[in-house]
C-alpha distance (Angstrom), angle and dihedral (degrees) to the residues before:
residue distance angle dihedral
M1 . . .
P2 3.81 . .
T3 3.76 88.8 .
E4 3.81 92.4 52.9
S5 3.82 91.4 46.6
G6 3.79 91.8 52.3
S7 3.79 91.0 47.9
C8 3.82 93.0 52.1
S9 3.80 90.6 47.8
T10 3.79 91.6 51.5
A11 3.85 92.4 47.9
R12 3.82 91.0 49.2
Q13 3.80 92.0 52.0
A14 3.82 91.6 48.3
K15 3.81 91.4 49.7
Q16 3.82 92.3 49.9
K17 3.79 89.4 49.0
R18 3.83 91.8 52.5
K19 3.80 91.3 46.4
S20 3.79 92.5 51.9
H21 3.82 89.1 47.2
S22 3.83 90.2 52.5
L23 3.80 91.5 49.9
S24 3.79 90.9 49.7
I25 3.82 89.0 52.9
R26 3.80 90.9 53.1
R27 3.79 91.9 47.9
T28 3.80 91.0 48.7
N29 3.80 90.0 49.7
S30 3.79 91.9 49.5
S31 3.80 93.4 48.9
E32 3.82 90.7 47.4
Q33 3.80 90.6 52.6
E34 3.79 89.9 50.8
R35 3.80 90.7 50.2
T36 3.84 94.2 46.5
G37 3.80 93.6 44.9
L38 3.81 93.1 65.2
P39 3.83 98.0 57.2
R40 3.79 90.8 47.3
E41 3.82 91.7 54.1
M42 3.79 88.6 47.6
L43 3.83 89.1 48.8
E44 3.79 92.3 52.6
G45 3.78 90.3 50.5
Q46 3.79 96.0 49.9
D47 3.79 123.6 96.7
S48 3.79 113.7 -105.8
K49 3.79 133.6 -167.0
L50 3.81 90.5 -145.3
P51 3.83 117.8 102.3
S52 3.77 112.0 -97.5
S53 3.82 92.8 -117.4
V54 3.81 92.6 52.7
R55 3.79 91.7 43.9
S56 3.81 93.1 50.2
T57 3.82 90.2 48.0
L58 3.81 90.9 52.1
L59 3.81 92.2 47.7
E60 3.79 89.9 49.3
L61 3.82 92.2 50.2
F62 3.79 92.9 47.4
G63 3.79 88.3 48.6
Q64 3.80 89.2 53.9
I65 3.80 89.9 49.7
E66 3.80 91.2 51.0
R67 3.81 92.1 49.0
E68 3.80 92.9 46.8
F69 3.80 93.8 51.1
E70 3.79 90.9 44.1
N71 3.80 88.9 55.2
L72 3.80 89.8 46.9
Y73 3.78 90.7 51.0
I74 3.81 92.5 51.1
E75 3.81 91.6 47.0
N76 3.79 88.8 48.7
L77 3.79 90.9 55.3
E78 3.80 91.5 48.2
L79 3.79 91.8 49.4
R80 3.80 90.7 49.5
R81 3.79 89.7 52.9
E82 3.80 90.1 49.7
I83 3.79 90.1 51.2
E84 3.78 90.8 50.5
T85 3.82 91.5 48.3
L86 3.78 91.5 49.8
N87 3.78 91.8 47.6
E88 3.81 90.3 51.5
R89 3.80 90.5 48.7
L90 3.78 91.8 48.0
A91 3.80 90.3 47.7
A92 3.82 90.2 51.6
E93 3.80 91.8 46.9
G94 3.78 88.6 48.8
Q95 3.82 90.1 64.2
A96 3.79 95.0 64.8
I97 3.80 137.6 -17.5
D98 3.80 114.6 -179.0
G99 3.76 87.7 -18.6
A100 3.81 93.6 -57.2
E101 3.79 125.6 106.3
L102 3.80 121.0 -127.0
S103 3.75 116.0 -123.5
K104 3.77 118.2 -115.6
G105 3.82 90.1 -113.3
Q106 3.82 93.3 55.0
L107 3.79 91.9 46.9
K108 3.79 91.9 48.5
T109 3.83 91.8 49.3
K110 3.80 93.4 50.5
A111 3.80 93.5 46.6
S112 3.79 91.4 47.0
H113 3.82 91.1 52.1
S114 3.81 93.4 51.5
T115 3.78 92.3 45.1
S116 3.81 92.5 50.2
Q117 3.82 90.7 52.2
L118 3.79 91.5 52.9
S119 3.78 91.1 44.5
Q120 3.81 90.3 53.2
K121 3.80 90.4 49.3
L122 3.79 90.2 52.0
K123 3.82 91.9 49.3
T124 3.82 91.8 49.2
T125 3.80 92.2 50.0
Y126 3.79 91.9 47.6
K127 3.82 93.0 48.1
A128 3.82 93.0 49.6
S129 3.80 93.1 48.9
T130 3.79 96.2 45.8
S131 3.81 92.5 46.3
K132 3.79 88.2 55.9
I133 3.79 89.8 53.1
V134 3.80 93.0 47.6
S135 3.80 91.7 48.3
S136 3.81 88.9 55.5
F137 3.81 90.2 60.2
K138 3.84 92.2 44.7
T139 3.79 89.9 51.6
T140 3.79 91.1 55.1
T141 3.80 90.0 49.7
S142 3.82 92.8 49.1
R143 3.79 91.8 51.5
A144 3.78 90.6 54.3
V145 3.81 95.8 53.9
C146 3.85 103.0 27.2
Q147 3.78 117.5 57.8
L148 3.79 128.8 174.5
V149 3.81 107.8 -127.8
K150 3.81 109.3 170.0
E151 3.80 140.7 4.1
Y152 3.81 121.0 -147.7
I153 3.80 108.8 -152.5
G154 3.79 125.2 173.8
H155 3.80 111.4 92.8
R156 3.80 119.5 109.7
D157 3.80 95.7 -146.8
G158 3.78 140.3 26.9
I159 3.80 119.4 -51.9
W160 3.80 114.5 -126.2
D161 3.79 101.9 -176.6
V162 3.80 142.2 17.1
S163 3.80 128.4 -165.4
V164 3.81 139.8 172.7
A165 3.81 124.3 -134.6
R166 3.80 116.2 -111.6
T167 3.81 95.0 -151.8
Q168 3.79 134.8 58.5
P169 2.95 126.0 -54.6
V170 3.80 91.8 45.7
V171 3.81 109.4 -142.7
L172 3.78 135.6 169.1
G173 3.81 120.8 -117.3
T174 3.81 127.0 -159.0
A175 3.82 129.8 -171.6
S176 3.79 117.7 -154.6
A177 3.78 143.0 -172.2
D178 3.83 87.1 -122.8
H179 3.88 87.3 82.5
T180 3.81 93.9 -106.3
A181 3.79 140.3 100.2
L182 3.80 119.1 -150.2
L183 3.81 132.1 -159.7
W184 3.80 116.7 -149.2
S185 3.76 139.6 -165.2
I186 3.79 103.6 -117.5
E187 3.79 93.4 -151.6
T188 3.82 100.3 47.5
G189 3.79 103.1 24.0
R190 3.79 90.1 -128.3
C191 3.81 120.9 146.7
L192 3.84 108.9 -116.9
V193 3.82 104.8 176.6
K194 3.79 135.2 12.2
Y195 3.81 121.3 -156.6
S196 3.83 114.0 -159.5
G197 3.80 102.4 164.1
H198 3.80 95.7 114.9
V199 3.80 124.7 83.3
G200 3.80 93.9 -158.2
S201 3.77 139.3 47.6
V202 3.81 112.9 -54.4
N203 3.79 103.1 -129.4
S204 3.81 103.8 -180.0
I205 3.79 142.9 7.5
K206 3.81 129.4 -160.6
F207 3.81 130.5 175.8
H208 3.81 125.3 -131.9
P209 3.83 112.9 -104.7
S210 3.82 94.8 -123.7
E211 3.84 111.2 6.9
Q212 3.79 136.1 58.7
L213 3.78 92.9 -100.5
A214 3.80 129.7 125.6
L215 3.80 128.2 -156.5
T216 3.82 117.2 -153.3
A217 3.82 130.1 -176.9
S218 3.78 121.3 -152.7
G219 3.76 146.9 -171.6
D220 3.82 88.1 -117.0
Q221 3.86 86.7 81.6
T222 3.82 93.9 -107.1
A223 3.79 140.3 96.4
H224 3.81 118.9 -143.4
I225 3.79 131.8 -153.0
W226 3.79 113.0 -157.3
R227 3.78 135.2 172.9
Y228 3.78 122.9 -130.2
A229 3.80 135.4 -171.6
V230 3.79 119.1 -163.6
Q231 3.76 138.0 176.5
L232 3.77 114.9 -153.8
P233 3.81 117.3 -129.9
T234 3.78 122.3 -128.6
P235 3.81 108.6 -78.9
Q236 3.79 117.7 -115.8
P237 3.82 125.4 -142.5
V238 3.78 111.3 -82.7
A239 3.79 114.0 -118.9
D240 3.79 117.0 -128.8
T241 3.79 105.4 -110.5
T242 3.80 96.4 179.8
Q243 3.80 91.5 90.5
Q244 3.80 91.2 56.2
I245 3.77 93.7 65.5
C246 3.77 106.9 109.7
G247 3.78 97.7 177.7
E248 3.75 142.3 -63.3
D249 3.79 96.6 -90.0
E250 3.77 114.2 148.1
V251 3.80 99.0 -117.9
E252 3.78 116.0 178.8
C253 3.78 110.9 -140.1
S254 3.77 127.3 -153.7
D255 3.79 127.5 -145.8
K256 3.80 88.3 -87.3
D257 3.80 89.3 65.9
E258 3.80 94.0 55.8
P259 3.81 121.0 102.4
D260 3.78 113.1 -77.5
V261 3.80 105.7 -116.7
D262 3.79 99.8 162.4
A263 3.79 86.7 116.7
D264 3.82 103.2 63.5
V265 3.81 104.7 -134.5
S266 3.81 89.9 -169.1
S267 3.81 93.7 60.7
D268 3.81 93.7 83.4
C269 3.84 96.3 49.5
P270 3.84 125.7 86.3
T271 3.80 113.3 -80.5
I272 3.81 126.6 -147.0
R273 3.80 112.9 -157.4
V274 3.82 104.7 167.8
P275 3.82 124.2 59.7
L276 3.77 124.6 -134.0
T277 3.82 89.8 -134.5
S278 3.81 132.3 6.8
L279 3.82 117.6 -152.8
K280 3.81 109.8 -150.9
S281 3.81 131.4 174.0
H282 3.80 106.5 94.7
Q283 3.78 123.8 110.3
G284 3.78 95.3 -154.9
V285 3.80 144.2 32.9
V286 3.81 113.6 -43.2
I287 3.78 100.8 -135.1
A288 3.83 100.3 179.8
A289 3.80 143.5 2.6
D290 3.80 136.3 -173.9
W291 3.81 142.0 179.2
L292 3.78 121.4 -108.6
V293 3.79 116.7 -130.1
G294 3.81 108.7 -70.8
G295 3.80 93.5 25.5
K296 3.81 97.0 -111.2
Q297 3.79 93.6 112.4
A298 3.80 134.4 37.8
V299 3.79 133.0 -160.7
T300 3.80 126.4 -147.6
A301 3.82 130.9 -164.9
S302 3.79 122.3 -152.6
W303 3.76 144.6 -175.3
D304 3.80 87.1 -117.1
R305 3.84 85.3 81.7
T306 3.81 94.5 -109.6
A307 3.79 137.5 101.2
N308 3.80 118.6 -149.6
L309 3.78 130.7 -153.3
F310 3.83 114.1 -148.5
D311 3.78 136.0 -169.9
V312 3.80 103.9 -124.1
E313 3.82 97.5 -150.3
T314 3.81 96.8 49.7
A315 3.84 99.2 24.5
E316 3.82 87.7 -134.0
L317 3.79 122.9 148.7
V318 3.82 109.8 -110.4
H319 3.82 101.8 175.9
S320 3.79 135.6 2.3
L321 3.81 109.4 -149.0
T322 3.79 109.5 -149.8
G323 3.78 132.3 171.2
H324 3.80 107.8 88.9
D325 3.80 113.8 117.1
Q326 3.81 96.1 -148.2
E327 3.80 141.0 24.2
L328 3.79 118.6 -48.6
T329 3.79 117.5 -119.4
H330 3.81 104.7 -173.5
C331 3.80 146.7 -4.7
C332 3.78 131.7 -157.0
T333 3.82 135.7 -178.4
H334 3.80 130.2 -144.1
P335 3.84 113.2 -106.1
T336 3.81 95.3 -131.8
Q337 3.83 107.9 16.1
R338 3.80 136.1 55.1
L339 3.79 94.1 -104.6
V340 3.81 128.0 129.8
V341 3.79 129.0 -168.5
T342 3.82 122.3 -162.9
S343 3.80 126.7 -170.3
S344 3.78 128.2 -157.5
R345 3.76 147.7 -175.0
D346 3.82 87.5 -108.7
T347 3.87 87.4 84.2
T348 3.83 92.9 -108.4
F349 3.77 139.2 93.3
R350 3.80 125.5 -152.9
L351 3.79 133.1 -145.4
W352 3.83 115.4 -143.8
D353 3.81 117.7 -163.2
F354 3.84 118.2 -155.5
R355 3.79 97.6 164.0
D356 3.82 90.1 110.4
P357 3.85 107.1 60.1
S358 3.80 93.1 -153.6
I359 3.80 97.4 55.1
H360 3.77 139.9 16.4
S361 3.79 124.5 -151.9
V362 3.78 130.3 -157.3
N363 3.80 132.4 -152.3
V364 3.79 124.6 -167.2
F365 3.81 121.5 -142.3
Q366 3.81 116.2 -155.9
G367 3.78 124.3 -177.7
H368 3.79 109.1 101.7
T369 3.80 124.2 92.6
D370 3.81 97.9 -152.6
T371 3.80 140.6 29.6
V372 3.81 113.9 -36.3
T373 3.79 100.5 -134.5
S374 3.81 96.4 -171.6
A375 3.79 144.2 -10.7
V376 3.81 122.5 -164.0
F377 3.79 137.6 -177.1
T378 3.79 124.8 -116.3
V379 3.79 133.0 -171.6
G380 3.78 113.1 -54.7
D381 3.77 121.0 -3.9
N382 3.80 101.1 -27.3
V383 3.80 132.1 115.1
V384 3.81 125.4 -169.4
S385 3.80 118.8 -152.7
G386 3.81 130.2 -169.6
S387 3.77 128.0 -162.8
D388 3.77 146.8 -175.0
D389 3.81 85.8 -113.7
R390 3.84 85.6 80.5
T391 3.78 95.2 -111.1
V392 3.79 136.7 110.9
K393 3.78 119.0 -156.4
V394 3.81 130.6 -163.3
W395 3.81 114.2 -148.2
D396 3.77 135.3 -166.5
L397 3.81 109.8 -139.7
R398 3.79 89.3 -143.6
N399 3.81 91.8 58.8
M400 3.79 113.8 39.8
R401 3.79 98.0 168.2
S402 3.79 98.9 85.3
P403 3.82 137.8 1.5
I404 3.79 120.3 -102.1
A405 3.83 91.3 -139.9
T406 3.81 136.2 16.0
I407 3.81 126.9 -160.6
R408 3.81 116.4 -160.7
T409 3.81 119.1 -158.9
D410 3.80 139.1 174.8
S411 3.81 97.9 -116.0
A412 3.80 141.6 41.4
I413 3.81 115.4 -80.7
N414 3.80 121.7 -125.1
R415 3.83 128.8 -169.1
I416 3.77 107.1 -26.5
N417 3.79 127.5 -157.0
V418 3.81 131.9 -161.7
C419 3.79 127.1 -145.0
V420 3.79 94.8 -134.8
G421 3.80 98.3 -161.6
Q422 3.82 95.6 49.6
K423 3.83 97.8 26.8
I424 3.81 94.4 -127.9
I425 3.81 120.1 151.6
A426 3.81 120.2 -145.9
L427 3.81 112.9 -153.3
P428 3.85 118.4 -164.1
H429 3.81 113.0 -163.3
D430 3.78 139.6 -158.3
N431 3.83 88.7 -120.3
R432 3.86 91.2 63.1
Q433 3.78 93.9 -104.2
V434 3.81 124.1 130.6
R435 3.80 114.2 -161.8
L436 3.81 131.1 -174.8
F437 3.82 122.8 -142.5
D438 3.77 136.0 172.2
M439 3.80 123.4 -124.0
S440 3.80 92.7 -95.2
G441 3.81 91.8 58.2
V442 3.82 99.2 -102.0
R443 3.79 113.7 143.8
L444 3.81 111.9 -124.4
A445 3.81 105.5 177.7
R446 3.76 148.0 -33.5
L447 3.80 121.9 -125.6
P448 3.83 111.9 -112.8
R449 3.78 114.5 -97.4
S450 3.78 125.3 -178.5
S451 3.78 140.8 134.5
R452 3.81 90.2 -77.4
Q453 3.77 104.6 41.6
G454 3.76 140.9 23.0
H455 3.77 129.1 42.7
R456 3.79 120.5 -37.0
R457 3.79 95.9 -160.9
M458 3.80 139.2 28.4
V459 3.81 114.1 -38.6
C460 3.81 108.5 -131.2
C461 3.78 105.8 -177.0
S462 3.79 147.1 -1.9
A463 3.79 134.2 -156.4
W464 3.80 131.4 -167.3
S465 3.79 122.8 -141.2
E466 3.77 104.9 -168.5
D467 3.81 97.4 -178.8
H468 3.80 102.5 46.0
P469 3.82 113.2 103.6
M470 3.81 95.5 -152.4
C471 3.80 106.3 41.9
N472 3.78 127.5 14.4
L473 3.82 99.8 174.5
F474 3.80 130.4 44.7
T475 3.81 128.6 -171.3
C476 3.80 133.5 -175.1
G477 3.78 136.2 -173.5
F478 3.77 152.2 159.4
D479 3.81 91.2 -64.9
R480 3.85 87.0 80.6
Q481 3.77 96.0 -115.3
A482 3.78 139.6 99.7
I483 3.80 120.9 -145.1
G484 3.79 130.5 -152.8
W485 3.82 116.8 -146.3
N486 3.78 132.8 -167.5
I487 3.80 108.6 -143.1
N488 3.79 114.9 -166.5
I489 3.80 93.5 -142.6
P490 3.86 97.4 -178.9
A491 3.81 90.4 53.1
L492 3.79 90.1 44.6
L493 3.76 93.3 53.6
Q494 3.80 92.5 42.3
E495 3.81 91.5 56.0
K496 3.79 88.3 50.7
């Protein structure tokens, strides 16, 4: 009995001591808030050389930081109290359980387990809150260097591919599941030409390197080459869209929020219905097509697991590229050499070398764990590949064993595109995000996305236009629209 009485007295004193310590923490916190509140009011009242919009944004962000850390502090106090309660309970249980005393080792193990769980909870809460704060600063940075300039609305179904002409006049091309390909004025957003020669989904579009020719691949198992002639309308002043940004909140949009395309804007533009040349030989969907350097040959990639090389003038099959175990997803040609890269659902992509007319060699690149959605060439001897395994890998053609850089993301990667001059990779995602990275895997920016601007559904493809003064990046997606962006590349690289 005396022993139990002494133990209770000691526990009561320890509890009172902890309670008084907790109260002192609250008082200290309250007094600190009172002291920090005064300088902030003085700060808001002072004259500042910053623009009012920037100043209000900064004050709002700092207010968010203060609120987040205040919440963290309160949660920290609550978790400490829970730890103390558990320790008291464990100490009481340690006295006697079913008449038997717990050993010090068992008690220590149980207490350590409970404490580690609470510690992990605290770390998770802290990480989530601080990441939200950091993302607020990144959003502000992205807005400054990535600006939405023009939206191109007129398709009646999702847009699979977007491309920019390499000859004058420079126009934008889009390929859609509505069986059409449209050419647009980049400056005005007006539809200039409609191609309706396919009877299936148009899956890709590429422009000839030196002539006004377009190459489209379709679900009707063919690829078409067709000639266009356009006259650009007078450009109109570009409205400043920076004031329309209401925030970077992730707002899910329904079909009602998508662009209204009941009135077909492409119905009043010239329509081309017959191709100049039809490339036929595939037994499945032609998912992509591209011109070889010089434009005298074209390559197509199909779901029949083959890629075919055609002579453009005669439409004859030159080579059938076999070896992939599953459907092909994309093909791309080197800008200056007779090299072709094909990607597939078999988790690989292959490099085909036609520089020697007498033979062609093939190299297989393995490294992804899911469908390789695209692989594209960059300057020099590098290839960039994207996959449904949520990674992007940069490869050196002289060393195929392992990538020289790997980018890990939170969503599947669709058709990627590289700004060759600046070596910037644009990554369109299934989750509607478009992120920009450099060749070493460093993230540079994320395109703004809110309830008022950006894509509302999966982004399928991106295309850089390095020479156009108005837009230098274009994206398209399942929301039936293409978007032109102005990326301030010098500012982007400087922030890096």
